C-alpha positions as a printed Julia matrix, in Angstrom:
116×3 Matrix{Float64}:
  -88.41  -82.44  -224.02
  -90.29  -79.27  -225.04
  -89.53  -75.79  -223.45
  -91.96  -72.98  -223.83
  -91.28  -69.21  -223.32
  -94.27  -66.8   -222.89
  -94.56  -63.05  -223.49
  -97.16  -60.31  -224.03
  -98.75  -60.14  -220.73
  -99.37  -56.88  -218.95
 -102.06  -54.17  -217.84
 -104.73  -52.94  -219.98
 -107.84  -51.12  -219.51
 -111.38  -52.82  -220.15
 -112.13  -52.8   -223.71
 -108.48  -52.85  -224.85
 -106.45  -55.66  -226.52
 -103.36  -57.61  -225.8
 -101.5   -60.42  -227.79
  -99.74  -63.18  -226.03
  -97.03  -65.25  -227.56
  -95.57  -68.62  -226.62
  -92.52  -70.15  -228.22
  -91.73  -73.71  -228.13
  -88.31  -75.26  -228.59
  -86.79  -78.63  -228.18
  -88.76  -81.65  -229.62
  -91.26  -79.51  -231.51
  -92.11  -81.92  -234.23
  -93.89  -84.12  -231.74
  -96.3   -81.17  -230.8
  -99.95  -81.52  -232.02
 -102.0   -79.07  -230.04
 -100.89  -75.82  -228.4
 -103.1   -73.51  -226.3
 -103.75  -71.36  -223.28
 -104.88  -71.89  -219.82
 -105.66  -69.34  -217.33
 -106.11  -69.25  -213.63
 -107.47  -66.2   -211.54
 -107.11  -66.1   -207.61
 -109.47  -68.2   -206.01
 -110.69  -69.99  -209.29
 -109.7   -73.28  -211.01
 -107.42  -73.28  -213.91
 -109.59  -73.42  -217.15
 -108.89  -73.95  -220.82
 -109.26  -70.67  -222.69
 -108.27  -71.82  -226.32
 -106.4   -74.58  -228.16
 -105.29  -75.05  -231.56
 -104.41  -78.29  -233.65
 -101.38  -78.4   -235.96
 -104.08  -78.54  -238.56
 -105.43  -75.13  -237.65
 -108.62  -76.31  -236.12
 -109.51  -74.34  -233.02
 -111.48  -74.53  -229.8
 -112.52  -71.6   -227.34
 -114.13  -71.46  -224.16
 -117.69  -69.85  -224.42
 -116.71  -66.91  -222.42
 -114.16  -65.6   -225.07
 -115.88  -66.54  -228.36
 -116.02  -63.57  -230.61
 -113.24  -61.66  -228.47
 -110.15  -64.0   -228.57
 -108.34  -65.46  -231.51
 -105.88  -68.37  -231.27
 -103.34  -68.78  -234.02
 -100.0   -70.8   -234.64
  -96.83  -70.41  -236.67
  -95.76  -73.99  -237.11
  -92.61  -72.85  -238.83
  -91.75  -70.72  -235.69
  -93.2   -73.17  -233.47
  -95.21  -70.33  -231.7
  -98.78  -69.99  -230.64
 -100.58  -66.64  -230.27
 -103.55  -65.34  -228.34
 -104.94  -62.2   -229.68
 -107.2   -60.96  -226.79
 -109.85  -58.07  -227.65
 -112.59  -56.51  -225.83
 -110.97  -57.39  -222.46
 -113.03  -57.45  -219.46
 -111.99  -57.47  -215.86
 -113.13  -61.23  -215.56
 -110.32  -62.09  -218.03
 -107.8   -60.99  -215.64
 -105.66  -63.98  -214.64
 -102.26  -65.75  -215.16
 -102.15  -67.14  -218.83
 -100.3   -70.51  -219.06
  -99.3   -71.63  -222.53
  -99.29  -75.5   -223.11
  -97.95  -77.91  -225.79
  -99.24  -81.55  -226.18
  -98.08  -84.41  -228.3
 -100.51  -86.93  -229.77
  -99.44  -88.91  -226.86
  -97.75  -88.13  -223.65
  -97.68  -85.31  -221.17
  -98.3   -81.7   -221.44
  -95.53  -79.2   -221.4
  -96.14  -75.92  -219.72
  -94.8   -72.33  -219.92
  -94.09  -70.33  -216.57
  -97.26  -68.04  -217.01
  -97.91  -64.42  -217.87
  -99.93  -62.13  -215.96
 -102.85  -60.24  -217.66
 -104.37  -57.49  -215.62
 -107.58  -55.52  -216.71
 -108.52  -52.37  -215.1
 -112.14  -51.13  -214.95
């Protein structure tokens, strides 16, 4: 079992920055990928970014050049640095962790609000 605790959400003006954190505990040695989904009202949940244990990353096109995902394997923590935030980035951001085989584990979500 893996438990995920998220933090770092909040209110920011357009063009500003936020950094999200997600700390994993439990059977963390089984985790391969970690990342972030987001869901805005009336929209489907979308994958924003993911990072493999090796450090290889993926970003959805809409955040490339603005967001940076990173992880500290020793701390079992994944981060999402969000710069140049836009109103369309506003959503609930959900952290996830996945083993090579098996189910995803989810955080509780953290609200990101961007004012224009």
